[in-house]
Structure formats: structure tokens, C-alpha cells
C-alpha positions in Angstrom: 195.2 -33.1 140.2 192.1 -30.8 140.3 189.2 -31.1 142.7 185.9 -29.6 141.6 182.9 -28.7 143.7 179.5 -27.7 142.2 176.9 -25.5 143.9 173.8 -23.6 143.2 171.4 -26.4 142.1 167.9 -26.9 143.3 164.3 -26.7 142.2 162.8 -24.0 140.1 159.6 -23.5 138.2 159.5 -23.5 134.4 160.7 -20.2 133.1 162.8 -19.6 136.2 166.6 -19.1 136.6 169.4 -20.8 138.4 173.1 -20.1 138.6 175.5 -23.0 139.0 179.0 -22.5 140.2 182.0 -24.8 139.8 184.9 -24.1 142.2 188.3 -25.5 141.5 191.1 -26.4 143.8 193.6 -24.8 141.4 193.5 -21.4 139.9 191.0 -21.3 137.1 193.5 -19.6 135.0 195.7 -22.7 134.9 192.9 -24.9 133.6 192.6 -25.2 129.9 188.9 -25.8 129.7 186.0 -26.1 132.1 182.7 -27.5 131.0 179.2 -28.2 132.4 177.6 -31.4 131.4 174.2 -33.2 132.0 174.0 -36.7 133.2 171.8 -39.0 131.2 168.8 -40.4 133.1 169.7 -43.9 132.2 173.3 -44.9 131.7 176.6 -43.1 132.2 176.4 -40.8 129.2 177.1 -37.1 129.8 176.1 -34.4 127.3 177.9 -31.1 127.1 175.8 -28.1 128.1 178.5 -25.4 127.8 182.3 -25.0 128.1 184.8 -22.2 128.3 188.5 -22.2 127.6 191.3 -20.3 129.3 191.0 -17.7 126.5 187.3 -17.4 127.1 186.3 -19.3 124.0 182.9 -20.7 124.6 180.8 -23.6 123.2 177.1 -24.3 123.9 174.8 -27.2 123.2 172.0 -26.1 120.8 169.5 -26.5 123.6 171.4 -24.0 125.8 172.0 -21.3 123.2 170.3 -18.1 124.0 169.3 -19.2 127.5 172.5 -20.2 129.3 175.7 -18.3 129.7 179.0 -19.7 131.0 181.8 -17.5 132.4 185.0 -17.8 134.3 185.7 -15.8 137.5 189.4 -15.9 138.1 189.2 -14.0 141.4 186.7 -16.5 142.8 188.3 -19.5 141.2 184.9 -20.5 139.7 183.2 -21.2 136.4 179.6 -20.2 136.5 176.7 -21.3 134.4 173.7 -18.8 134.4 170.6 -20.7 133.3 167.6 -18.6 132.3 164.2 -19.7 130.8 164.5 -23.1 132.4 162.4 -25.9 131.0 161.3 -29.3 132.5 163.6 -31.0 130.0 166.6 -29.2 131.6 166.1 -31.4 134.7 169.2 -33.4 135.3 172.3 -33.8 137.4 174.8 -31.2 136.2 178.5 -32.0 136.5 181.6 -29.8 136.1 184.6 -31.0 134.2 188.1 -29.6 134.0 190.5 -30.5 131.1 194.2 -30.1 132.0 196.8 -30.3 129.3 200.0 -31.7 130.7 203.2 -32.5 128.8 202.4 -36.1 129.4 198.9 -35.8 128.0 195.4 -34.6 128.7 193.6 -35.4 132.0 190.0 -34.8 132.8 188.6 -34.3 136.3 185.0 -34.3 137.3 182.9 -33.0 140.2 180.3 -35.0 142.1 177.4 -33.3 140.3 174.4 -31.3 141.5 170.7 -31.8 140.9 168.7 -29.3 139.0 164.9 -29.9 138.9 162.5 -27.8 136.8 158.9 -28.5 137.5 155.6 -26.8 138.4 
């Protein structure tokens, strides 16, 4: 089992930057993929923002390309999301997700989420 803890959220003005961090209870190098998601305002849906695999393969939502950067820090056991050029529409609860590939199947683990607010 993997426990995840997000940090780094808060309030920022449009055009500003925030850096989110997802700390895992297991070495990051043992986790196949870690992703950052946004929680929908209404309903349980979650949309991918960015993800990174254990081989540093990355994927970004179209809205994040060119503004956000995801990276793994094996020494700190974190996956970080650097968000630049933030817009009001980036306001959301951001959650960290870890995908573990076991011989018995795939398991997903989620953090509690952290609020990001972009407004003037």
C-alpha cells in the first residue's frame, strides 16, 4: 500500500506560479506512475493534469502543456508539479495518484488533495 501526501497549494494571482509536491510512503523509484489530477467542481470526476513514469516518461493535458512541468525526485521521495502562468480556470483541488503494478494486478492510490486558487 502507498500513502500519498500533497503540499504546496494555496492562492496565487493570475500569471503567478505554484509548485505542488506529492510525497510517497514508499520509494518513488518503486512506483510505476505518479500523476496529478484536478477534481471536478461538480461530481467525482478527475482529469489528468500531468503524469510521470518510473522511466521519466511524461504526459500532459493540453491545458498544461507549455505551462506545467512534472518531475520525480527520488532523493526526496516526491513527485513535483511546477505550475507557471496560472489562470483562474486552473483553480481546483489537485490530487496525487500512484499506480502500482503488482503480479496480482494494478492498484491505484490517491492522496487527500490540495486546493489551488487562482484569482485576483
